[in-house]
C-alpha positions as CSV (number, residue, x, y, z in Angstrom):
1,M,8.3,-51.9,-39.3
2,Q,11.3,-53.5,-41.4
3,L,12.0,-49.7,-43.1
4,V,12.4,-48.3,-39.1
5,V,14.8,-51.8,-38.4
6,C,16.8,-51.0,-41.6
7,L,16.9,-47.1,-41.0
8,K,18.2,-48.3,-36.9
9,F,20.8,-50.2,-38.4
10,M,22.1,-47.8,-40.9
11,S,22.1,-45.1,-38.1
12,E,24.2,-47.4,-36.0
13,L,26.4,-48.6,-38.8
14,K,27.3,-44.6,-39.4
15,S,27.6,-43.5,-35.7
16,I,31.1,-42.2,-34.6
17,S,30.8,-43.2,-31.2
18,P,30.2,-46.8,-30.6
19,L,28.0,-45.9,-27.7
20,D,25.6,-44.7,-30.5
21,G,26.0,-47.5,-32.9
22,R,27.3,-50.8,-31.5
23,Y,26.0,-50.2,-28.1
24,Q,23.1,-48.2,-28.4
25,N,20.7,-50.9,-27.1
26,D,23.0,-51.2,-23.6
27,V,22.8,-47.5,-22.5
28,K,19.4,-46.5,-24.5
29,D,17.7,-45.7,-21.0
30,L,20.4,-42.5,-21.3
31,S,19.4,-41.1,-24.6
32,P,16.4,-39.5,-23.3
33,I,18.6,-37.9,-20.5
34,F,21.8,-36.9,-22.5
35,S,20.9,-36.4,-25.9
36,E,21.0,-32.8,-28.0
37,S,17.4,-33.2,-28.1
38,A,17.3,-34.0,-24.2
39,L,19.5,-30.8,-23.3
40,M,16.9,-28.8,-25.1
41,K,14.2,-30.2,-22.8
42,Y,15.7,-29.5,-19.4
43,R,16.2,-25.9,-20.8
44,L,12.6,-25.7,-21.5
45,I,12.0,-27.1,-18.2
46,I,14.1,-24.3,-16.6
47,E,12.8,-21.5,-18.8
48,I,9.2,-22.5,-18.1
49,E,9.2,-23.0,-14.3
50,Y,11.3,-19.6,-14.2
51,L,8.4,-18.1,-15.9
52,L,6.0,-19.6,-13.5
53,A,8.0,-18.7,-10.3
54,L,7.7,-14.7,-11.5
55,S,4.2,-15.2,-12.1
56,H,3.9,-16.3,-8.0
57,E,6.3,-13.1,-7.2
58,P,3.7,-10.6,-5.8
59,K,6.2,-8.1,-6.1
60,I,6.3,-8.1,-10.2
61,K,3.4,-6.9,-10.9
62,E,4.0,-7.0,-14.8
63,V,3.4,-10.9,-14.7
64,R,0.0,-11.9,-13.3
65,E,-0.7,-15.1,-11.2
66,F,-0.9,-17.8,-13.8
67,N,-3.8,-19.9,-13.2
68,D,-4.3,-23.7,-13.8
69,E,-4.9,-23.6,-17.3
70,D,-1.7,-21.5,-17.9
71,R,0.3,-23.6,-15.7
72,V,-0.9,-26.8,-18.1
73,N,-0.4,-25.2,-21.2
74,L,3.0,-23.9,-20.4
75,R,4.3,-27.5,-18.8
76,M,2.7,-29.2,-22.1
77,I,5.6,-27.4,-24.0
78,Y,8.2,-29.4,-22.5
79,E,6.4,-32.5,-21.5
80,K,5.5,-33.3,-25.1
81,F,8.7,-32.0,-26.6
82,S,9.5,-34.2,-29.6
83,E,12.5,-34.7,-32.0
84,E,10.3,-32.8,-34.5
85,E,10.2,-29.7,-32.1
86,A,13.5,-30.0,-31.3
87,L,14.7,-29.8,-34.7
88,K,12.6,-26.1,-34.7
89,V,14.9,-25.1,-32.0
90,K,17.8,-26.1,-34.6
91,K,16.8,-24.4,-37.4
92,I,16.7,-21.6,-35.0
93,E,20.1,-22.2,-33.9
94,K,21.5,-21.9,-37.6
95,T,20.4,-18.0,-37.5
96,T,21.5,-17.4,-33.5
97,N,24.2,-19.8,-33.6
98,H,23.5,-19.8,-29.8
99,D,21.6,-22.7,-28.0
100,V,20.2,-21.5,-25.3
101,K,19.1,-18.1,-27.1
102,S,17.8,-20.5,-29.7
103,V,15.7,-22.3,-26.9
104,E,14.3,-19.0,-25.4
105,Y,13.1,-17.7,-29.1
106,Y,11.4,-21.2,-29.4
107,L,9.8,-21.1,-26.0
108,K,8.7,-17.2,-27.5
109,D,7.1,-18.8,-30.4
110,K,5.1,-21.1,-28.5
111,L,3.6,-18.5,-26.0
112,K,2.4,-16.3,-29.0
113,K,-0.2,-19.4,-29.8
114,I,-1.4,-19.7,-26.3
115,N,-4.2,-17.4,-25.6
116,G,-3.4,-14.9,-22.3
117,L,0.4,-15.6,-22.6
118,K,1.6,-13.7,-25.3
119,D,1.6,-10.2,-23.5
120,Y,4.7,-12.1,-21.1
121,L,7.4,-13.0,-23.7
122,E,9.8,-10.5,-22.7
123,F,9.9,-12.3,-19.2
124,V,11.2,-15.7,-20.9
125,H,14.7,-15.7,-19.7
126,F,14.2,-12.4,-17.7
127,A,17.7,-11.0,-16.4
128,L,19.3,-14.7,-16.9
129,T,22.6,-15.4,-18.2
130,S,22.6,-18.9,-20.3
131,E,24.4,-20.4,-17.3
132,D,21.6,-19.8,-14.9
133,V,19.8,-22.3,-17.1
134,N,22.7,-24.4,-18.2
135,N,23.8,-25.3,-14.5
136,L,20.5,-26.4,-13.5
137,A,19.8,-28.4,-16.7
138,Y,23.1,-30.3,-16.6
139,S,23.0,-31.0,-12.9
140,L,19.2,-32.4,-13.5
141,M,20.7,-34.2,-16.3
142,L,23.6,-36.0,-14.3
143,K,21.0,-36.4,-11.5
144,D,18.8,-38.2,-13.5
145,G,21.5,-40.4,-15.3
146,V,23.0,-41.4,-12.2
147,A,19.6,-42.5,-11.1
148,V,19.7,-45.1,-14.3
149,Y,23.0,-45.8,-13.3
150,L,22.2,-46.6,-9.8
151,R,19.5,-49.3,-10.8
152,S,22.2,-51.2,-12.2
153,L,24.8,-50.8,-9.7
154,R,21.9,-52.0,-7.2
155,T,21.2,-55.3,-9.3
156,L,25.3,-55.9,-9.1
157,L,25.2,-55.5,-5.7
158,K,22.0,-57.9,-5.5
159,E,24.2,-60.7,-7.6
160,L,27.4,-60.3,-5.9
161,K,25.5,-60.7,-2.5
162,S,23.8,-64.0,-3.7
163,L,27.1,-65.3,-5.2
164,S,28.7,-64.5,-2.0
165,W,26.3,-66.4,0.2
166,A,25.9,-69.2,-2.0
167,N,29.8,-69.6,-1.9
168,K,30.8,-68.7,1.6
169,N,32.0,-72.2,2.5
170,V,33.7,-72.7,-1.1
171,A,37.5,-73.0,0.2
172,L,40.2,-71.1,-2.2
173,L,43.6,-70.8,-2.1
174,S,44.5,-67.4,-1.5
175,L,47.4,-65.9,-3.5
176,T,49.4,-63.0,-1.9
177,H,52.3,-61.5,-4.4
178,G,51.5,-64.1,-6.8
179,Q,52.4,-67.0,-4.1
180,P,50.5,-69.5,-2.3
181,A,49.1,-68.1,0.8
182,S,46.2,-68.9,3.6
183,P,43.0,-70.0,1.9
184,T,39.8,-68.0,2.0
185,T,36.5,-68.5,0.8
186,V,34.9,-67.7,-3.0
187,G,31.9,-66.2,-1.2
188,K,34.4,-63.8,1.3
189,E,36.4,-62.8,-1.7
190,L,33.2,-61.6,-3.6
191,A,32.0,-60.1,-0.4
192,V,34.7,-57.6,-0.1
193,F,33.8,-56.1,-3.4
194,Y,29.6,-56.1,-2.4
195,Y,30.8,-54.3,0.7
196,R,33.2,-51.8,-1.2
197,L,30.5,-51.0,-3.7
198,F,27.7,-50.7,-1.2
199,R,30.0,-47.7,0.7
200,Q,30.6,-46.2,-2.5
201,L,26.7,-46.5,-3.6
202,D,26.0,-44.6,-0.3
203,V,28.6,-41.8,-0.9
204,L,27.3,-41.4,-4.3
205,S,23.6,-41.3,-3.4
206,Q,24.2,-38.9,-0.5
207,I,26.0,-36.2,-2.9
208,K,23.5,-33.1,-3.5
209,L,24.3,-31.2,-6.9
210,Q,24.3,-27.2,-6.3
211,G,22.9,-24.9,-8.6
212,K,23.1,-20.8,-9.1
213,F,20.5,-18.5,-10.5
214,S,22.2,-15.3,-10.2
215,G,22.8,-13.5,-13.5
216,A,25.9,-12.6,-15.5
217,V,28.8,-12.5,-12.9
218,G,26.5,-13.6,-9.7
219,N,25.3,-10.7,-8.2
220,W,21.6,-10.8,-9.3
221,S,22.8,-7.3,-10.7
222,A,20.0,-6.9,-13.6
223,Q,17.2,-8.7,-11.3
224,A,18.0,-5.8,-8.9
225,A,17.9,-3.3,-11.4
226,A,14.6,-3.9,-12.4
227,Y,13.1,-5.1,-9.2
228,G,14.9,-3.9,-6.4
229,R,12.2,-4.9,-3.5
230,V,12.3,-8.6,-4.7
231,D,14.9,-10.8,-2.2
232,W,16.2,-12.3,-5.6
233,P,18.9,-14.6,-3.3
234,A,15.4,-15.9,-1.5
235,F,13.6,-16.4,-4.7
236,S,16.3,-18.3,-6.6
237,Q,17.0,-20.8,-3.3
238,T,13.6,-21.5,-3.5
239,F,13.5,-22.2,-7.3
240,I,16.4,-24.3,-7.3
241,E,15.5,-26.4,-4.0
242,S,12.3,-26.9,-6.2
243,F,14.3,-29.1,-8.4
244,G,15.9,-31.3,-5.5
245,L,19.2,-29.1,-5.9
246,E,21.1,-27.2,-3.4
247,F,21.6,-23.3,-3.5
248,N,24.6,-22.0,-4.1
249,P,24.8,-18.4,-3.2
250,L,28.3,-17.5,-4.0
251,T,29.4,-17.7,-7.5
252,T,31.0,-16.0,-10.7
253,Q,28.6,-16.3,-13.5
254,I,28.7,-20.0,-13.5
255,E,28.2,-22.2,-10.9
256,S,31.8,-23.8,-9.4
257,H,30.9,-27.4,-10.4
258,D,32.1,-28.8,-7.3
259,G,29.3,-31.2,-6.6
260,L,29.1,-32.0,-10.0
261,A,33.2,-32.9,-9.7
262,Q,31.9,-34.7,-6.6
263,V,29.8,-37.0,-8.3
264,Y,32.5,-37.8,-10.8
265,H,35.0,-38.8,-8.7
266,A,32.5,-40.8,-7.0
267,L,32.0,-42.8,-9.9
268,I,35.4,-43.3,-10.8
269,R,36.2,-45.0,-7.4
270,I,33.3,-47.2,-8.1
271,N,34.7,-47.9,-11.7
272,N,37.8,-49.0,-9.9
273,I,36.4,-51.0,-7.7
274,I,34.5,-52.6,-10.6
275,R,37.9,-52.8,-12.6
276,D,39.5,-54.5,-9.4
277,L,36.4,-57.3,-9.6
278,N,36.8,-57.9,-13.3
279,Q,40.6,-58.4,-12.9
280,D,40.3,-61.0,-9.9
281,V,37.7,-63.0,-11.3
282,W,39.8,-62.5,-15.0
283,L,42.5,-64.5,-13.0
284,Y,40.2,-67.1,-11.1
285,I,39.1,-67.9,-14.7
286,S,42.7,-68.2,-15.9
287,R,43.4,-70.4,-12.7
288,G,40.6,-72.9,-13.5
289,V,38.4,-72.1,-10.1
290,L,36.0,-70.3,-11.9
291,K,34.5,-71.7,-15.0
292,Q,32.3,-70.3,-17.9
293,H,29.1,-71.3,-19.6
294,K,28.9,-72.2,-23.1
295,V,26.7,-70.2,-25.0
296,K,25.3,-71.8,-27.9
297,G,26.5,-70.3,-31.3
298,E,29.2,-67.9,-29.3
299,V,32.7,-67.8,-31.1
300,G,35.7,-67.9,-28.6
301,S,38.2,-67.4,-31.3
302,S,38.3,-67.1,-34.9
303,T,40.9,-69.7,-35.1
304,M,40.9,-71.8,-31.9
305,P,37.8,-73.4,-31.6
306,H,38.0,-74.6,-28.1
307,K,38.2,-71.1,-26.4
308,I,35.9,-69.6,-23.9
309,N,37.1,-66.1,-23.4
310,P,36.2,-63.7,-20.7
311,W,35.4,-61.4,-23.2
312,K,33.0,-59.7,-21.2
313,F,34.9,-58.8,-17.9
314,E,37.8,-57.6,-20.5
315,N,35.0,-55.6,-22.3
316,S,34.2,-54.0,-19.1
317,D,37.8,-53.2,-18.4
318,G,37.9,-51.2,-21.6
319,N,34.7,-49.3,-21.1
320,L,35.6,-48.6,-17.0
321,G,38.9,-47.0,-18.8
322,L,37.5,-45.0,-21.1
323,A,34.6,-43.7,-18.3
324,N,37.5,-43.0,-16.2
325,A,39.3,-40.9,-18.6
326,L,36.3,-38.8,-19.5
327,L,35.4,-38.4,-16.0
328,S,38.8,-37.2,-14.7
329,Q,39.0,-34.6,-17.4
330,L,35.6,-33.5,-16.7
331,A,36.5,-33.1,-12.6
332,N,39.5,-31.6,-13.3
333,Q,38.4,-29.3,-16.1
334,L,35.0,-28.1,-14.7
335,P,36.1,-26.4,-11.4
336,V,38.5,-24.0,-13.1
337,S,37.5,-21.3,-15.0
338,K,39.3,-18.0,-15.8
339,L,37.8,-15.0,-14.0
340,Q,33.9,-14.8,-14.0
341,R,33.6,-17.2,-17.3
342,D,35.3,-18.7,-20.0
343,L,33.5,-21.8,-22.3
344,S,35.7,-24.3,-21.5
345,D,33.2,-26.1,-19.5
346,S,30.6,-25.9,-21.8
347,T,32.1,-27.8,-24.3
348,A,33.3,-30.2,-21.8
349,L,29.8,-30.7,-19.7
350,R,28.4,-31.7,-23.0
351,N,30.4,-35.2,-22.9
352,Q,29.3,-36.1,-19.2
353,G,26.5,-38.3,-20.9
354,A,29.1,-40.1,-22.7
355,A,31.0,-40.9,-19.6
356,L,28.4,-42.2,-17.6
357,A,27.3,-44.5,-20.8
358,Y,30.7,-45.9,-20.7
359,A,30.3,-46.7,-17.1
360,L,27.2,-48.1,-17.3
361,L,27.9,-50.1,-20.4
362,A,31.1,-51.4,-18.4
363,L,28.7,-52.2,-15.5
364,K,26.3,-54.1,-17.6
365,S,29.1,-56.3,-19.1
366,T,30.3,-57.4,-15.7
367,L,27.0,-58.2,-14.8
368,D,26.7,-60.3,-17.9
369,G,30.0,-61.9,-17.3
370,L,29.0,-62.9,-13.8
371,A,25.9,-64.6,-14.8
372,R,28.1,-66.9,-17.0
373,L,30.1,-68.1,-14.0
374,E,30.1,-71.1,-11.9
375,V,32.6,-72.2,-9.3
376,D,34.9,-75.6,-10.3
377,R,34.9,-77.1,-6.8
378,Q,37.3,-79.9,-7.8
379,A,39.8,-77.1,-9.6
380,A,39.6,-75.4,-6.2
381,Q,40.0,-78.4,-4.0
382,A,42.7,-79.8,-6.5
383,E,44.8,-76.1,-5.8
384,L,44.4,-76.8,-2.1
385,D,45.5,-79.9,-1.9
386,N,48.8,-79.4,-3.8
387,H,49.9,-76.4,-1.0
388,W,49.9,-78.2,2.3
389,E,52.7,-76.0,3.3
390,I,50.3,-73.0,3.8
391,L,49.4,-74.7,7.2
392,A,53.0,-73.4,8.2
393,E,51.1,-70.5,9.5
394,P,48.8,-72.1,12.0
395,I,51.2,-74.8,13.2
396,Q,53.8,-71.9,13.7
397,V,51.2,-69.8,15.8
398,V,49.7,-72.3,18.1
399,L,53.4,-73.5,18.8
400,R,54.1,-69.8,19.9
401,R,50.6,-70.1,22.4
402,L,52.4,-73.2,23.8
403,G,55.7,-71.6,24.4
404,Y,57.5,-73.5,21.5
405,D,61.2,-72.4,20.6
406,Q,61.1,-70.2,17.3
407,P,58.3,-71.7,16.0
408,Y,58.3,-69.2,13.1
409,E,62.1,-69.8,12.4
410,K,62.0,-73.7,12.5
411,L,58.5,-73.9,10.3
412,K,60.3,-71.6,8.0
413,Q,63.3,-73.6,7.7
414,L,61.3,-76.4,6.6
415,T,58.6,-75.1,4.0
416,R,60.0,-71.7,2.5
417,G,59.7,-72.0,-1.1
418,V,58.5,-76.0,-0.9
419,R,55.9,-77.5,-2.0
420,I,55.0,-79.8,0.8
421,T,52.7,-82.8,0.8
422,R,49.9,-84.0,3.2
423,A,51.9,-86.6,4.2
424,A,55.1,-84.6,5.0
425,L,53.3,-81.7,7.0
426,Q,51.6,-84.5,9.3
427,Q,54.7,-86.2,9.6
428,L,56.1,-83.1,10.7
429,V,53.3,-82.6,12.9
430,R,53.6,-86.0,14.8
431,G,57.4,-85.3,15.7
432,L,56.3,-82.2,17.6
433,K,56.7,-82.4,21.3
434,I,53.4,-80.9,22.4
435,P,50.4,-81.9,24.4
436,K,48.1,-84.5,23.0
437,P,45.1,-82.6,22.3
438,K,47.2,-80.0,20.2
439,K,48.9,-82.3,18.4
440,D,45.6,-84.0,17.4
441,Q,43.9,-80.3,16.5
442,L,46.7,-79.9,14.0
443,L,46.5,-83.3,12.8
444,K,43.0,-82.7,11.7
445,L,43.4,-79.0,10.1
446,T,43.4,-79.3,6.1
447,P,43.8,-76.6,3.8
448,E,39.8,-76.5,3.0
449,K,39.3,-76.2,6.4
450,Y,41.9,-73.4,7.6
451,I,39.6,-70.6,6.2
452,G,38.9,-68.8,9.7
453,L,36.2,-66.8,10.1
454,A,35.3,-66.3,6.1
455,A,31.8,-67.8,6.2
456,K,30.7,-65.9,9.2
457,L,32.2,-62.7,7.9
458,V,29.5,-63.3,4.9
459,E,26.9,-63.9,7.2
460,K,27.3,-60.9,9.8
461,Y,27.9,-58.5,7.1
462,L,26.1,-59.5,4.0
463,K,22.6,-59.7,6.0
């Protein structure tokens, strides 16, 4: 056990990417989906399921219909695919210098050892181009990776909803253009981020990735040459849809990647919303209206002992930037290909796991940061008490309703750029020539009470 732990730390220390080193534990759920070994496994799934599909096609007489034992034996190849088996594929690749062909040869070697299947070796990867396998594999990887990511995103939504409800009535001084403005509540401001993220989660969840399975230039040319009586588009559609993907009938050698780009762009929007949340929380901490719990043993500064830095939100920001840089490059690069095919998409696609990992890492950092927060109600109240001039807005609006002459202009003259005390504002109200009920209403108004429908908005839209 001690040796295993030692080897793990040595591996982390030698990793080029912090995703496989420092942050490996935070993104470990993505490793079985996006690693090199995982890519091999997804390719094997496509190759084996394709062979099984060929066996079900009655017009392909040369491949008998496989029985239950055959199906179990074939699927066991990818279900029990291990690192040891992945090394065998890499060994083959040293000779072929072609990753997909290496998987094909590996699978053929496996079939030779299964009774009753060695006669069908040449129907492995039959009439396919590498992209037929790769586009489905990469789409399934992204589909599964996004499912992992969405679990954490839903956790963030749950946390934001809880914080919104808990603080729906806690008044907070707004700042527009960095200047004191009409109050809001802590809960309502967090609800804004909940609502934005909820909408984008819905968008991301509904994107259906596409797949192609139509050969070297998208015309099923080799398939039709070998078996002209088979309806290859229909065969391919059934095969692709069996993986929960959408059939793309019109492509070149490569699938157009527009669906992948949709996912990347959806993730970018989600990341930007989380960046906005991080920034606002960071500023609330800076103002003192949010405070962070002390974590025993942690150090805020190597020289200033008193510090508790909002480093979780800063860490999140940095990783969101990295995620968006990769996602943006992927979204711009992949839908563009020279004529029927170039290899630029191949090297780019290998990085979609890193892009999603940075996004997941950032999301988890934000979650950790939120768990350390609480509202400093005294600080929030002190801010409001220092800015009674913000009540100039409701006063001038009430005066407008009463037909008062130029109320906005008169309040502007008295309050613009000036800090007004409670006593000064109430003296102003007492001097107004308006009906007593309205005057009493304005005298009862305080900054913490001037929150409009903030609490009701949380109750209505965050049920």
